[in-house]
C-alpha positions as protocol buffer text, in pm:
chain_id: "A"
residue {
  index: 1
  type: UNK
  ca { x: -9001 y: -7555 z: 5412 }
}
residue {
  index: 2
  type: UNK
  ca { x: -8677 y: -7771 z: 5298 }
}
residue {
  index: 3
  type: UNK
  ca { x: -8735 y: -7621 z: 4987 }
}
residue {
  index: 4
  type: UNK
  ca { x: -8751 y: -7221 z: 5069 }
}
residue {
  index: 5
  type: UNK
  ca { x: -8440 y: -7270 z: 5288 }
}
residue {
  index: 6
  type: UNK
  ca { x: -8252 y: -7411 z: 4958 }
}
residue {
  index: 7
  type: UNK
  ca { x: -8387 y: -7124 z: 4763 }
}
residue {
  index: 8
  type: UNK
  ca { x: -8297 y: -6850 z: 5012 }
}
residue {
  index: 9
  type: UNK
  ca { x: -7941 y: -7025 z: 5083 }
}
residue {
  index: 10
  type: UNK
  ca { x: -7909 y: -6979 z: 4687 }
}
residue {
  index: 11
  type: UNK
  ca { x: -8007 y: -6644 z: 4677 }
}
residue {
  index: 12
  type: UNK
  ca { x: -7769 y: -6531 z: 4950 }
}
residue {
  index: 13
  type: UNK
  ca { x: -7459 y: -6709 z: 4802 }
}
residue {
  index: 14
  type: UNK
  ca { x: -7503 y: -6574 z: 4420 }
}
residue {
  index: 15
  type: UNK
  ca { x: -7543 y: -6212 z: 4642 }
}
residue {
  index: 16
  type: UNK
  ca { x: -7198 y: -6278 z: 4853 }
}
residue {
  index: 17
  type: UNK
  ca { x: -7013 y: -6357 z: 4525 }
}
residue {
  index: 18
  type: UNK
  ca { x: -7099 y: -6036 z: 4372 }
}
residue {
  index: 19
  type: UNK
  ca { x: -6801 y: -5803 z: 4344 }
}
residue {
  index: 20
  type: UNK
  ca { x: -6848 y: -5482 z: 4430 }
}
residue {
  index: 21
  type: UNK
  ca { x: -6737 y: -5187 z: 4155 }
}
residue {
  index: 22
  type: UNK
  ca { x: -6367 y: -5093 z: 4185 }
}
residue {
  index: 23
  type: UNK
  ca { x: -6341 y: -4704 z: 4222 }
}
residue {
  index: 24
  type: UNK
  ca { x: -6035 y: -4559 z: 4036 }
}
residue {
  index: 25
  type: UNK
  ca { x: -5797 y: -4478 z: 4321 }
}
residue {
  index: 26
  type: UNK
  ca { x: -5523 y: -4201 z: 4199 }
}
residue {
  index: 27
  type: UNK
  ca { x: -5177 y: -4192 z: 4226 }
}
residue {
  index: 28
  type: UNK
  ca { x: -5078 y: -3893 z: 4420 }
}
residue {
  index: 29
  type: UNK
  ca { x: -4777 y: -3832 z: 4181 }
}
residue {
  index: 30
  type: UNK
  ca { x: -5076 y: -3827 z: 3903 }
}
residue {
  index: 31
  type: UNK
  ca { x: -5301 y: -3520 z: 4118 }
}
residue {
  index: 32
  type: UNK
  ca { x: -5093 y: -3260 z: 4160 }
}
residue {
  index: 33
  type: UNK
  ca { x: -4984 y: -3218 z: 3761 }
}
residue {
  index: 34
  type: UNK
  ca { x: -5351 y: -3272 z: 3708 }
}
residue {
  index: 35
  type: UNK
  ca { x: -5448 y: -2997 z: 3915 }
}
residue {
  index: 36
  type: UNK
  ca { x: -5191 y: -2766 z: 3839 }
}
residue {
  index: 37
  type: UNK
  ca { x: -5131 y: -2795 z: 3478 }
}
residue {
  index: 38
  type: UNK
  ca { x: -5364 y: -2998 z: 3296 }
}
residue {
  index: 39
  type: UNK
  ca { x: -5711 y: -2830 z: 3473 }
}
residue {
  index: 40
  type: UNK
  ca { x: -5629 y: -2477 z: 3341 }
}
residue {
  index: 41
  type: UNK
  ca { x: -5505 y: -2578 z: 3032 }
}
residue {
  index: 42
  type: UNK
  ca { x: -5894 y: -2737 z: 2996 }
}
residue {
  index: 43
  type: UNK
  ca { x: -6021 y: -2436 z: 3107 }
}
residue {
  index: 44
  type: UNK
  ca { x: -5813 y: -2253 z: 2812 }
}
residue {
  index: 45
  type: UNK
  ca { x: -5965 y: -2533 z: 2565 }
}
residue {
  index: 46
  type: UNK
  ca { x: -6315 y: -2464 z: 2656 }
}
residue {
  index: 47
  type: UNK
  ca { x: -6288 y: -2104 z: 2588 }
}
residue {
  index: 48
  type: UNK
  ca { x: -6062 y: -2166 z: 2278 }
}
residue {
  index: 49
  type: UNK
  ca { x: -6283 y: -2448 z: 2144 }
}
residue {
  index: 50
  type: UNK
  ca { x: -6583 y: -2216 z: 2220 }
}
residue {
  index: 51
  type: UNK
  ca { x: -6487 y: -1930 z: 2020 }
}
residue {
  index: 52
  type: UNK
  ca { x: -6399 y: -2154 z: 1730 }
}
residue {
  index: 53
  type: UNK
  ca { x: -6753 y: -2299 z: 1789 }
}
residue {
  index: 54
  type: UNK
  ca { x: -6960 y: -1982 z: 1721 }
}
residue {
  index: 55
  type: UNK
  ca { x: -6716 y: -1880 z: 1438 }
}
residue {
  index: 56
  type: UNK
  ca { x: -6829 y: -2289 z: 1263 }
}
residue {
  index: 57
  type: UNK
  ca { x: -7163 y: -2232 z: 1309 }
}
residue {
  index: 58
  type: UNK
  ca { x: -7222 y: -2043 z: 997 }
}
residue {
  index: 59
  type: UNK
  ca { x: -7069 y: -2339 z: 815 }
}
residue {
  index: 60
  type: UNK
  ca { x: -7202 y: -2619 z: 1079 }
}
residue {
  index: 61
  type: UNK
  ca { x: -7558 y: -2489 z: 1042 }
}
residue {
  index: 62
  type: UNK
  ca { x: -7616 y: -2567 z: 670 }
}
residue {
  index: 63
  type: UNK
  ca { x: -7486 y: -2917 z: 677 }
}
residue {
  index: 64
  type: UNK
  ca { x: -7638 y: -3027 z: 994 }
}
residue {
  index: 65
  type: UNK
  ca { x: -7269 y: -3106 z: 1191 }
}
residue {
  index: 66
  type: UNK
  ca { x: -7376 y: -2861 z: 1487 }
}
residue {
  index: 67
  type: UNK
  ca { x: -7374 y: -3125 z: 1726 }
}
residue {
  index: 68
  type: UNK
  ca { x: -7077 y: -3357 z: 1617 }
}
residue {
  index: 69
  type: UNK
  ca { x: -6878 y: -2973 z: 1649 }
}
residue {
  index: 70
  type: UNK
  ca { x: -7032 y: -2886 z: 1974 }
}
residue {
  index: 71
  type: UNK
  ca { x: -6925 y: -3227 z: 2101 }
}
residue {
  index: 72
  type: UNK
  ca { x: -6570 y: -3200 z: 1977 }
}
residue {
  index: 73
  type: UNK
  ca { x: -6517 y: -2867 z: 2038 }
}
residue {
  index: 74
  type: UNK
  ca { x: -6690 y: -2744 z: 2362 }
}
residue {
  index: 75
  type: UNK
  ca { x: -6828 y: -3075 z: 2543 }
}
residue {
  index: 76
  type: UNK
  ca { x: -6536 y: -3296 z: 2532 }
}
residue {
  index: 77
  type: UNK
  ca { x: -6338 y: -3004 z: 2722 }
}
residue {
  index: 78
  type: UNK
  ca { x: -6555 y: -2951 z: 2956 }
}
residue {
  index: 79
  type: UNK
  ca { x: -6610 y: -3333 z: 3026 }
}
residue {
  index: 80
  type: UNK
  ca { x: -6197 y: -3399 z: 3040 }
}
residue {
  index: 81
  type: UNK
  ca { x: -6197 y: -3074 z: 3242 }
}
residue {
  index: 82
  type: UNK
  ca { x: -6499 y: -3088 z: 3491 }
}
residue {
  index: 83
  type: UNK
  ca { x: -6631 y: -3435 z: 3488 }
}
residue {
  index: 84
  type: UNK
  ca { x: -6306 y: -3644 z: 3491 }
}
residue {
  index: 85
  type: UNK
  ca { x: -6190 y: -3760 z: 3848 }
}
residue {
  index: 86
  type: UNK
  ca { x: -5902 y: -3575 z: 3949 }
}
residue {
  index: 87
  type: UNK
  ca { x: -5571 y: -3787 z: 3872 }
}
residue {
  index: 88
  type: UNK
  ca { x: -5748 y: -4006 z: 3601 }
}
residue {
  index: 89
  type: UNK
  ca { x: -5577 y: -3959 z: 3312 }
}
residue {
  index: 90
  type: UNK
  ca { x: -5712 y: -4306 z: 3123 }
}
residue {
  index: 91
  type: UNK
  ca { x: -6066 y: -4157 z: 3152 }
}
residue {
  index: 92
  type: UNK
  ca { x: -6273 y: -4279 z: 2831 }
}
residue {
  index: 93
  type: UNK
  ca { x: -6422 y: -3950 z: 2645 }
}
residue {
  index: 94
  type: UNK
  ca { x: -6827 y: -3980 z: 2601 }
}
residue {
  index: 95
  type: UNK
  ca { x: -6935 y: -4120 z: 2919 }
}
residue {
  index: 96
  type: UNK
  ca { x: -7055 y: -3826 z: 3074 }
}
residue {
  index: 97
  type: UNK
  ca { x: -7423 y: -3850 z: 2959 }
}
residue {
  index: 98
  type: UNK
  ca { x: -7567 y: -3479 z: 2921 }
}
residue {
  index: 99
  type: UNK
  ca { x: -7869 y: -3332 z: 2783 }
}
residue {
  index: 100
  type: UNK
  ca { x: -7748 y: -3255 z: 2424 }
}
residue {
  index: 101
  type: UNK
  ca { x: -7820 y: -3584 z: 2325 }
}
residue {
  index: 102
  type: UNK
  ca { x: -7833 y: -3690 z: 1932 }
}
residue {
  index: 103
  type: UNK
  ca { x: -8177 y: -3770 z: 1821 }
}
residue {
  index: 104
  type: UNK
  ca { x: -8181 y: -4137 z: 1687 }
}
């Protein structure tokens, strides 16, 4: 009984020391420029990147670099525009998991 109580107390001590994940807290001065300026530019970048991607297909298909070209021209702007939290300009691209994964 004493060993069980000690083990239970150790588990509770370990669980109480676990820090919760810190969420990004956007600054108020970062939200308005992000929504009014950066997101519309991101939407335009997705459109322009899609056109350039289609134009680059004759060159990227034979070399097998379609995934890399699509990642840089389409998926990165989509992630930065639609996945990134509002006001978070320090967002690390490539953290968004898509079904378009490289085969390893």
